[in-house]
N, C-alpha and C positions, 0 to 999 in steps of 0.2 A: 532485361537486364540480363547478361552472360555470367555465368557462373564463376567466371572467373572475377567478377566483380564482387559477388556474395560470400565467394568462401574466403573472407577475411574474419580470423576469432574477433571476436569481442571482448572487452575486459571488464567484467560485472564489476559489481564494491567490494571490494575484500573478498572476492571468491575463495574459496578454501580451496585444495591442491585434493585434498582427501575427500570422500564421499563417507556418510555412515553407515552403518550394517545396512543390509540388503541391495546389493549391488544391482539387481532390477529395476530399483524405485529411485524414479527420477528425483535428483534437488528442483526446487526452485532456480533454476537459470538456464543459459541456454546448453544446447549439445557440446557446442565449440566455445570453450572460454580459453582466455589467453595466459593462463596460466596452468591447462589440463595438457592431456594428449588426448589420441586418436590409436585406439589398439586395431590390427587387421588381424584375424583367424581365418582358417580353410585348410582345403586340401594343397597338399605338394602341388604348385605349376598353375594354383589359382591366382596367380599374379599379385601375390602381396607385397612382393619388395618392388614390384612393378609400378605397382599404383602409390603404397606407400612411398617411394620415392617424388612422383609425382607430386602427391598431395603436399608433403613435405615442404619443398618446393613452390607452390603456388600460396602456400600460409607463411610461407621466410622461416619456417620451422626446421628443426633435427631432424633426421631419420635415422633407426634404430633397429637394427634387421637382427633380432636374438639367437640366431642358428652363427651369424657373426660375432654375438658376442660368445658364445658359447666355446667358439673358436677361436679366440683370443684368451679367453681365460687358460685353456688346456692347451695352446700352443699348437693346436693338430688339427687338420681338414676336420669334418664336421664327423665325415664316414669313419674316419681313423677312433675319433672317441668314442662312438657308437660301438665300433668292432671291440675295443681293448675294456671298452667297460660294461657289456652287454645291456637288452634293453633294459632289464626294470632298474638299474643303475642309471642308465642314462635322463631316463626320466624322471628318476629322484633328481638329478642333478637339477636339467632343465628346471623342475618345477620352482627348486629352491634358488637358484638364480634368479629367475624372472621374478620372483616374489620379494626379491632384495632391491628390483627397479626405483631408483629414487630419482625421477627426471622430470621436467615439465616442457612446453613446448615442443613435444616430438610424434612425431609418428611413428608407431611400435610394430615391424612385423613380426611375426609369430612364426614359428616353424610348426610344423601340421602339428606335430603331438602335444603341444603345449595345453593343449583342451584334456588331456590326460590330468592335468596338475593343478586341483584344487586351492591350494594357494596360490599359483601363480595366476590363475583366472581369477581368483578374487584382487588380486593387490592389480591387475590389470581395471578390471572395473574400477574402481580405486581411484586408478588414475583419469579415466575419463573413458566415452560409449567405445565400448566394441560391436566392430563390423564382420561379416559374416562373410567372406569371398564365395560365392557359389560354383560352382562347375559340376556339369554332368558327369556322367561316370564315365561317356566314351571320350568326352575334352579330356578328363584327369589321363586316364589309359593313354591318348594320345600324346599327351604332353610330358608325362612321366618315362613312357619308356615301359624298360623292365626295370626301373626306378633303383638301377646299380650305382655306386660312389655319388648320391645324393641325399644319404643322410638320413635314407629314409626308416621311421623306427614300427618296423613291423615284425612281430614272431616269425617264428621258422615254422615254416606249414602253411603260414598263412598266403592268400591272395589277397592279389591288388581291388578284386572288385571286396575281398572280407572287409580288409580295412576302408573300404567305402562307408560300405554302409555301416563298418562299426561306427564312424566317425561323425557325421552325416548329420544325426540324430543330435549328440553330443554338442556340435559347432551350432544347431538351430537352435537346441533352450538356451545355450549361453548368450547370445546375441542380442543386442540391441537393435539390431539392424541387420537384413541379409540383400545382398546384390548380388545380382548374375553377372558372372564374367566368363561367362562360356563365349561371347564376343573379342575381337581381338581389337574391338579400338579401344583403346585404354582411354583418350578422351575423352569419351562419350560416358564410360565408367566414372571417372573424375567427376564429370559437371553430374551425374544423378547423387552421388557419395556428398558434394560442397551440398548440394537441395538439399538432403538429406538432414547433413550437419544444420544450415542456417535456419531450419524450423524449428518454431516456436515448441516443444511437449506437449504435449495436451494435458 
């Protein structure tokens, strides 16, 4: 049976929206449930927005891009928000805004720097499974280019390689599932993600 037929959120009996503490501990319910969310984390250009939109369309859910949410909150492009606030204040603002999310039935595509926010990550885990879209350093550099005007939260003097190696272990530690997105075949990535979401946790 195709992933398209499988990737439909079930509706457990009175499933709560929030999880208890210990975000990496699964409750006794499917990974995908009717009132939950799925959050995508990873480096810039890992495919979070593209795959997020595809998954949301397949599920019939909303799609929320937290970078766009920040832009809407401040009324400015992300790069201008970052330039105006500076890195540390930007990360604090991102952490606060994402930690306040109160959504259901949504696929959440996050900015790459969300991993630095403890409150934000706690909230994403409360809402549902967190999936790391993993790309190689080569793919990351090829897709991002020089990183200009992407709102890339990188400290002065740091290289793209530095940023990649700093964040990768953080994503891996925070994720409930890691999915390689080096391949440009978004449909294949979607099928693998749906297959994992519909598995019953051990």
